Structures are given as structure tokens and as C-alpha cells.
One Martini backbone bead per residue (centre of mass of N, CA, C, O) as a GRO file, in nm:
protein
  312
    1MET     BB    1  16.288  -3.964   9.693
    2ILE     BB    2  16.170  -3.939  10.002
    3ASP     BB    3  16.144  -3.720  10.221
    4VAL     BB    4  16.219  -3.729  10.552
    5VAL     BB    5  15.967  -3.569  10.660
    6VAL     BB    6  15.761  -3.760  10.520
    7MET     BB    7  15.837  -4.011  10.684
    8PHE     BB    8  15.717  -3.905  10.947
    9PHE     BB    9  15.431  -3.893  10.845
   10LEU     BB   10  15.407  -4.198  10.775
   11LEU     BB   11  15.455  -4.296  11.061
   12GLY     BB   12  15.208  -4.164  11.192
   13LEU     BB   13  15.000  -4.296  11.004
   14ALA     BB   14  15.067  -4.591  11.072
   15ALA     BB   15  15.023  -4.573  11.378
   16GLY     BB   16  14.723  -4.489  11.361
   17LEU     BB   17  14.613  -4.730  11.185
   18MET     BB   18  14.734  -4.942  11.419
   19ARG     BB   19  14.655  -4.826  11.706
   20SER     BB   20  14.849  -4.666  11.850
   21ASP     BB   21  14.952  -4.501  12.166
   22PHE     BB   22  15.085  -4.283  12.018
   23LYS     BB   23  15.169  -3.940  12.131
   24LEU     BB   24  15.164  -3.605  12.142
   25PRO     BB   25  15.167  -3.345  12.315
   26ALA     BB   26  14.968  -3.076  12.285
   27ALA     BB   27  15.179  -2.858  12.364
   28LEU     BB   28  15.392  -2.942  12.155
   29TYR     BB   29  15.227  -2.901  11.900
   30GLU     BB   30  15.180  -2.598  11.945
   31SER     BB   31  15.483  -2.520  11.956
   32LEU     BB   32  15.556  -2.613  11.671
   33ALA     BB   33  15.362  -2.422  11.523
   34VAL     BB   34  15.484  -2.159  11.626
   35PHE     BB   35  15.766  -2.201  11.518
   36LEU     BB   36  15.700  -2.224  11.214
   37LEU     BB   37  15.564  -1.950  11.179
   38LEU     BB   38  15.805  -1.778  11.270
   39ALA     BB   39  16.022  -1.889  11.078
   40ILE     BB   40  15.880  -1.813  10.816
   41GLY     BB   41  15.857  -1.511  10.876
   42LEU     BB   42  16.160  -1.449  10.913
   43LYS     BB   43  16.252  -1.537  10.631
   44GLY     BB   44  16.073  -1.339  10.475
   45GLY     BB   45  16.175  -1.075  10.610
   46LEU     BB   46  16.469  -1.104  10.521
   47GLY     BB   47  16.405  -1.084  10.216
   48LEU     BB   48  16.246  -0.807  10.223
   49ALA     BB   49  16.494  -0.629  10.318
   50GLN     BB   50  16.614  -0.664   9.997
   51GLN     BB   51  16.334  -0.515   9.904
   52PRO     BB   52  16.083  -0.362   9.765
   53ILE     BB   53  15.732  -0.325   9.828
   54LEU     BB   54  15.555  -0.184   9.604
   55PRO     BB   55  15.578  -0.405   9.365
   56LEU     BB   56  15.387  -0.619   9.531
   57LEU     BB   57  15.089  -0.525   9.507
   58PRO     BB   58  14.995  -0.664   9.240
   59GLN     BB   59  15.052  -0.951   9.343
   60LEU     BB   60  14.854  -0.948   9.581
   61ALA     BB   61  14.600  -0.906   9.412
   62LEU     BB   62  14.619  -1.175   9.255
   63VAL     BB   63  14.619  -1.378   9.501
   64ILE     BB   64  14.351  -1.285   9.615
   65GLY     BB   65  14.189  -1.360   9.363
   66LEU     BB   66  14.262  -1.659   9.367
   67GLY     BB   67  14.120  -1.732   9.635
   68ALA     BB   68  13.835  -1.650   9.542
   69VAL     BB   69  13.807  -1.829   9.289
   70LEU     BB   70  13.849  -2.106   9.426
   71THR     BB   71  13.600  -2.085   9.605
   72LEU     BB   72  13.385  -2.064   9.380
   73ILE     BB   73  13.455  -2.327   9.238
   74GLY     BB   74  13.420  -2.519   9.476
   75PHE     BB   75  13.123  -2.452   9.528
   76THR     BB   76  13.008  -2.541   9.254
   77VAL     BB   77  13.099  -2.839   9.276
   78LEU     BB   78  12.977  -2.917   9.557
   79LYS     BB   79  12.678  -2.840   9.484
   80GLY     BB   80  12.647  -2.985   9.205
   81PHE     BB   81  12.810  -3.270   9.240
   82GLY     BB   82  12.802  -3.315   9.565
   83ARG     BB   83  12.526  -3.216   9.699
   84LEU     BB   84  12.560  -2.992   9.891
   85ASN     BB   85  12.487  -2.779  10.098
   86ARG     BB   86  12.547  -2.451  10.129
   87ALA     BB   87  12.712  -2.454  10.391
   88ASP     BB   88  12.907  -2.692  10.326
   89ALA     BB   89  13.013  -2.583  10.054
   90ALA     BB   90  13.128  -2.312  10.159
   91SER     BB   91  13.315  -2.422  10.378
   92MET     BB   92  13.485  -2.611  10.197
   93ALA     BB   93  13.571  -2.395   9.991
   94ALA     BB   94  13.731  -2.223  10.196
   95HIS     BB   95  13.946  -2.432  10.251
   96TYR     BB   96  14.039  -2.443   9.933
   97GLY     BB   97  14.102  -2.124   9.912
   98SER     BB   98  14.303  -2.170  10.108
   99VAL     BB   99  14.581  -2.239  10.335
  100SER     BB  100  14.884  -2.433  10.420
  101VAL     BB  101  15.148  -2.422  10.628
  102ALA     BB  102  15.253  -2.715  10.619
  103THR     BB  103  15.274  -2.739  10.311
  104TYR     BB  104  15.464  -2.502  10.276
  105ALA     BB  105  15.694  -2.613  10.454
  106VAL     BB  106  15.748  -2.858  10.277
  107GLY     BB  107  15.813  -2.697  10.021
  108VAL     BB  108  16.055  -2.542  10.134
  109ASN     BB  109  16.219  -2.793  10.209
  110TRP     BB  110  16.229  -2.922   9.927
  111LEU     BB  111  16.385  -2.686   9.795
  112SER     BB  112  16.624  -2.646   9.995
  113SER     BB  113  16.740  -2.944   9.968
  114ARG     BB  114  16.790  -2.851   9.638
  115GLN     BB  115  16.878  -2.553   9.594
  116ILE     BB  116  16.600  -2.388   9.547
  117ALA     BB  117  16.496  -2.093   9.463
  118PHE     BB  118  16.292  -1.820   9.608
  119GLU     BB  119  16.071  -1.590   9.679
  120SER     BB  120  16.013  -1.393   9.963
  121GLN     BB  121  15.695  -1.324   9.910
  122MET     BB  122  15.555  -1.599   9.968
  123VAL     BB  123  15.478  -1.541  10.271
  124ILE     BB  124  15.268  -1.327  10.200
  125PHE     BB  125  15.084  -1.504  10.040
  126LEU     BB  126  15.017  -1.690  10.273
  127ALA     BB  127  14.875  -1.474  10.449
  128VAL     BB  128  14.658  -1.349  10.239
  129MET     BB  129  14.514  -1.631  10.147
  130GLU     BB  130  14.331  -1.668  10.403
  131ILE     BB  131  14.103  -1.439  10.363
  132PRO     BB  132  13.917  -1.450  10.100
  133ALA     BB  133  13.788  -1.729  10.150
  134ILE     BB  134  13.636  -1.659  10.406
  135LEU     BB  135  13.462  -1.424  10.296
  136VAL     BB  136  13.328  -1.577  10.063
  137GLY     BB  137  13.203  -1.805  10.229
  138ILE     BB  138  13.017  -1.624  10.398
  139VAL     BB  139  12.862  -1.483  10.164
  140LEU     BB  140  12.741  -1.748  10.040
  141VAL     BB  141  12.554  -1.778  10.299
  142ARG     BB  142  12.480  -1.469  10.418
  143GLY     BB  143  12.579  -1.248  10.272
  144MET     BB  144  12.505  -0.888  10.358
  145GLY     BB  145  12.392  -0.909  10.628
  146LYS     BB  146  12.324  -0.776  10.951
  147ASP     BB  147  12.366  -1.047  11.124
  148THR     BB  148  12.653  -1.030  11.076
  149GLN     BB  149  12.957  -1.053  11.270
  150TRP     BB  150  13.210  -0.871  11.156
  151GLY     BB  151  13.389  -0.811  11.399
  152LYS     BB  152  13.450  -1.102  11.489
  153LEU     BB  153  13.549  -1.202  11.212
  154ALA     BB  154  13.783  -1.003  11.179
  155HIS     BB  155  13.936  -1.092  11.428
  156GLU     BB  156  13.969  -1.394  11.345
  157THR     BB  157  14.110  -1.336  11.069
  158PHE     BB  158  14.339  -1.100  11.138
  159LEU     BB  159  14.399  -1.222  11.462
  160GLY     BB  160  14.506  -1.480  11.424
  161LYS     BB  161  14.764  -1.676  11.492
  162GLY     BB  162  14.886  -1.714  11.209
  163VAL     BB  163  14.893  -1.416  11.113
  164VAL     BB  164  15.049  -1.293  11.350
  165LEU     BB  165  15.309  -1.469  11.326
  166LEU     BB  166  15.380  -1.413  11.035
  167LEU     BB  167  15.379  -1.099  11.041
  168GLY     BB  168  15.562  -1.070  11.289
  169GLY     BB  169  15.806  -1.219  11.172
  170MET     BB  170  15.843  -1.034  10.929
  171ALA     BB  171  15.890  -0.772  11.086
  172ILE     BB  172  16.141  -0.869  11.236
  173GLY     BB  173  16.313  -0.953  10.990
  174TRP     BB  174  16.304  -0.673  10.852
  175ALA     BB  175  16.421  -0.500  11.095
  176ALA     BB  176  16.685  -0.671  11.165
  177GLY     BB  177  16.814  -0.851  10.979
  178PRO     BB  178  17.093  -1.040  10.955
  179GLU     BB  179  17.233  -0.936  11.218
  180GLY     BB  180  16.987  -0.954  11.416
  181LEU     BB  181  16.936  -1.277  11.353
  182ALA     BB  182  17.197  -1.433  11.430
  183PRO     BB  183  17.138  -1.532  11.734
  184ILE     BB  184  16.861  -1.706  11.621
  185LYS     BB  185  16.942  -1.897  11.385
  186PRO     BB  186  16.987  -2.180  11.519
  187LEU     BB  187  16.683  -2.208  11.588
  188PHE     BB  188  16.499  -2.101  11.327
  189PHE     BB  189  16.686  -2.235  11.093
  190ASP     BB  190  16.851  -2.502  11.168
  191LEU     BB  191  16.577  -2.651  11.312
  192PHE     BB  192  16.343  -2.667  11.106
  193LYS     BB  193  16.344  -2.963  11.003
  194GLY     BB  194  16.307  -3.107  11.276
  195VAL     BB  195  16.039  -2.973  11.355
  196LEU     BB  196  15.882  -3.061  11.104
  197ALA     BB  197  15.902  -3.364  11.158
  198LEU     BB  198  15.738  -3.362  11.424
  199PHE     BB  199  15.483  -3.233  11.309
  200LEU     BB  200  15.430  -3.462  11.093
  201LEU     BB  201  15.393  -3.689  11.290
  202GLU     BB  202  15.128  -3.575  11.408
  203MET     BB  203  14.978  -3.546  11.136
  204GLY     BB  204  14.957  -3.849  11.082
  205LEU     BB  205  14.769  -3.904  11.322
  206ILE     BB  206  14.541  -3.712  11.237
  207VAL     BB  207  14.478  -3.838  10.959
  208SER     BB  208  14.397  -4.128  11.061
  209ARG     BB  209  14.113  -4.016  11.187
  210GLN     BB  210  13.968  -3.968  10.885
  211PHE     BB  211  13.898  -4.250  10.749
  212ASP     BB  212  13.609  -4.311  10.841
  213GLU     BB  213  13.477  -4.066  10.698
  214ILE     BB  214  13.563  -4.141  10.411
  215LYS     BB  215  13.402  -4.406  10.396
  216LYS     BB  216  13.122  -4.266  10.424
  217ARG     BB  217  13.151  -4.055  10.170
  218GLY     BB  218  13.333  -4.168   9.950
  219VAL     BB  219  13.437  -4.091   9.628
  220PHE     BB  220  13.406  -3.780   9.622
  221ILE     BB  221  13.614  -3.702   9.837
  222LEU     BB  222  13.854  -3.827   9.692
  223ALA     BB  223  13.829  -3.674   9.424
  224PHE     BB  224  13.831  -3.384   9.534
  225GLY     BB  225  14.103  -3.412   9.708
  226VAL     BB  226  14.266  -3.433   9.424
  227LEU     BB  227  14.148  -3.252   9.187
  228MET     BB  228  14.145  -2.973   9.316
  229PRO     BB  229  14.457  -2.936   9.359
  230LEU     BB  230  14.530  -2.971   9.063
  231PHE     BB  231  14.373  -2.729   8.960
  232SER     BB  232  14.486  -2.514   9.156
  233GLY     BB  233  14.784  -2.553   9.084
  234ALA     BB  234  14.752  -2.467   8.787
  235LEU     BB  235  14.648  -2.181   8.852
  236GLY     BB  236  14.895  -2.096   9.019
  237LEU     BB  237  15.098  -2.133   8.791
  238PHE     BB  238  14.976  -1.921   8.602
  239CYS     BB  239  15.014  -1.681   8.793
  240GLY     BB  240  15.323  -1.711   8.816
  241LEU     BB  241  15.377  -1.652   8.517
  242LEU     BB  242  15.258  -1.363   8.521
  243LEU     BB  243  15.478  -1.276   8.753
  244GLY     BB  244  15.768  -1.405   8.693
  245LEU     BB  245  15.859  -1.652   8.832
  246SER     BB  246  16.033  -1.883   8.947
  247VAL     BB  247  16.051  -2.211   8.988
  248GLY     BB  248  16.019  -2.196   9.295
  249GLY     BB  249  15.777  -1.999   9.295
  250LEU     BB  250  15.587  -2.173   9.127
  251THR     BB  251  15.580  -2.411   9.320
  252LEU     BB  252  15.468  -2.256   9.571
  253LEU     BB  253  15.209  -2.139   9.444
  254ALA     BB  254  15.091  -2.411   9.368
  255THR     BB  255  15.093  -2.522   9.657
  256LEU     BB  256  14.909  -2.312   9.782
  257ALA     BB  257  14.663  -2.355   9.593
  258ALA     BB  258  14.647  -2.676   9.664
  259SER     BB  259  14.591  -2.619   9.932
  260ALA     BB  260  14.443  -2.654  10.273
  261SER     BB  261  14.272  -2.557  10.540
  262TYR     BB  262  14.293  -2.658  10.919
  263ILE     BB  263  14.271  -2.383  11.104
  264ALA     BB  264  14.148  -2.100  11.031
  265VAL     BB  265  13.882  -2.183  10.889
  266PRO     BB  266  13.742  -2.363  11.099
  267ALA     BB  267  13.727  -2.144  11.320
  268THR     BB  268  13.563  -1.929  11.155
  269MET     BB  269  13.324  -2.108  11.048
  270ARG     BB  270  13.218  -2.187  11.327
  271LEU     BB  271  13.126  -1.891  11.381
  272ALA     BB  272  12.972  -1.817  11.103
  273VAL     BB  273  12.888  -2.147  11.029
  274PRO     BB  274  12.748  -2.365  11.243
  275GLU     BB  275  12.576  -2.556  11.038
  276ALA     BB  276  12.829  -2.667  10.949
  277ASN     BB  277  13.018  -2.957  10.871
  278PRO     BB  278  13.351  -3.009  10.960
  279VAL     BB  279  13.409  -3.311  10.893
  280ILE     BB  280  13.404  -3.302  10.587
  281SER     BB  281  13.641  -3.108  10.540
  282LEU     BB  282  13.862  -3.257  10.713
  283ALA     BB  283  13.859  -3.522  10.561
  284ALA     BB  284  13.960  -3.404  10.292
  285VAL     BB  285  14.207  -3.241  10.384
  286LEU     BB  286  14.350  -3.461  10.581
  287GLY     BB  287  14.282  -3.742  10.429
  288VAL     BB  288  14.381  -3.632  10.126
  289THR     BB  289  14.529  -3.360  10.045
  290PHE     BB  290  14.774  -3.353  10.229
  291PRO     BB  291  14.906  -3.625  10.151
  292PHE     BB  292  14.919  -3.574   9.849
  293ASN     BB  293  15.103  -3.324   9.852
  294VAL     BB  294  15.355  -3.430  10.026
  295VAL     BB  295  15.407  -3.683   9.833
  296PHE     BB  296  15.313  -3.582   9.520
  297GLY     BB  297  15.257  -3.278   9.451
  298ILE     BB  298  15.522  -3.114   9.474
  299PRO     BB  299  15.686  -3.263   9.255
  300LEU     BB  300  15.477  -3.202   9.032
  301TYR     BB  301  15.485  -2.889   9.043
  302HIS     BB  302  15.786  -2.874   8.972
  303ARG     BB  303  15.771  -3.009   8.698
  304LEU     BB  304  15.577  -2.802   8.575
  305ALA     BB  305  15.750  -2.550   8.628
  306THR     BB  306  15.990  -2.640   8.454
  307HIS     BB  307  15.829  -2.669   8.186
  308PHE     BB  308  15.681  -2.360   8.195
  309TYR     BB  309  15.913  -2.191   8.217
  310GLY     BB  310  15.889  -1.902   8.018
  311ALA     BB  311  15.604  -1.893   7.860
  312PHE     BB  312  15.580  -1.551   7.907
   0.00000   0.00000   0.00000
């Protein structure tokens, strides 16, 4: 059966495609995004409070490398087979080398609703995998030239809303521990699924607006939007096996690798590579990859994780 939160996404998608006048207030959508980022960070910090940090450093190095490799592979495919210019190929590759908080949240909910455990450091992977794809994408276009405003780009990358809320939430969860978080548990833990449902309702409306662009761009956008996450998810699963993750951890790392950013990367690439057309990337990410992952991808990644678990 389709998860109930995905049904909310499908409702929003159907309403948008039928040109309904329904929409959520922009302020509410922003508030829901802030809530989800903080809630995910708090949950990750709570788990990290119960384990040492030092052994995680090799794992972080591997997932950072994963984000960089996915960006390079995406760039090669987009420039060679997609025949995009260098700026558009690098920008779109950075989207696909990075990660989606919304897709991760759906994956967490999918596992939690089935009582499938996963490692607490997954939220750290979520935070750090935003960064290498952005940097690689910029270097692919600009090189290491002096004209690049690295100070502004570093501020946008490392102090963007998503990274600050995730890392801040983790720090609070880690410092407060179970007893300290108890008073706010009803808000940030118990209401998580309901807030995610409302967020995905609006996401369905947003996705519906990308369909006209997909029609213009043709078969390649559709093919890349499905095949790239399948390849990336498989590579994420392989990395998870090397790290010795549980079935739940393998599923989430594959989901992270298969997802694509539609918040942090567009904002940063707009600053760093203004000549790139953001509509192409967002059409693929929001119009194809995001729906594919939340409806079909996550169950598939879990099935593969279950099959290959313990292979190494």
C-alpha cells in the first residue's frame, strides 16, 4: 500500500494538474520546512548522544566522496548524452550530487512506520552531502579562478538555512539528551508525520507546475530523472555495504544518494553560475525524480537493501 503521507503528495499533484485554485500560504510552507529540518536534526542529535563521534569520521569522508563522484558522473552524462552546455550540465549535476531533505523525511517516515531501525548518523550524512556537490559543480564551470567569490559562496553553502537548522537541531538534541528533549517531544516527534503530510501536499502542487517544462525538454529529461537516481541509489547502497550499515541505514543512504536538491543547490548555483538555466534542473528534480523516489524509489531501495544486506 502507498504510505498515507505519499497520498497527500498525490492529492496536491492531482489538484495542481487539474488547475485547482487550492494552495497553502507561503508562510505556512516555509514554517513546515523549518519544522521538518529541526525535527530531523533533533532526532539525529538524540541518537548521536548515545554513541562516540570519532568513529564516524571515516564514514563522513566516504559519503562526502560519494556526493562528489555523483556530481562528476552526472556532469559527464548531461554534457555528453544530454548535450547541455557546460554551465547547465554542471548546475544540474550539482542538483543530483546533492540531497533532498523532503525525500529523506519521507524515507525516515517510511522506515519508522514499519518499525525498521536505522543509524542515527544518517542525519549527519544528510547535512554534509549538501556541500561537495555544490563545490564540484562550481569548479566544473569556473575552475579555480580568482574571479569566483568564494567568501559569498562559502557563506551560502555552509550557513544556508537547511544546514544551519539541521546542524543546530543536532547540536540541541545531542546536548539535551532524552530528558532535556522530553518537554518538546510531543511537538517535534509526535507531530512529525502530520507536518510531513502537509508539506508533501504543497510539494505536489509545486511538482505539478513543472510538467509544461518537461513536455518541452522531451524524453531525455524523463530518462535522466529516473535512471540517474536508480544509478545513484545503487552506488549509495554499495557505500552503505562498505560501511556495514543496517538494512534501514542502507535504505536511507541509497535514498539520499538517489535524491536531488531543490532548495540549497538552486540558491547557491544561482549566485555562483547565473548563466545556468535553473528551470531545466528543477523540471527534472521536481517533475520527475522527486515523485519517482517518494512513490516507487524508497520501497525499491529497501527491497535491494534487504537483498544485499550482509554481502560484505
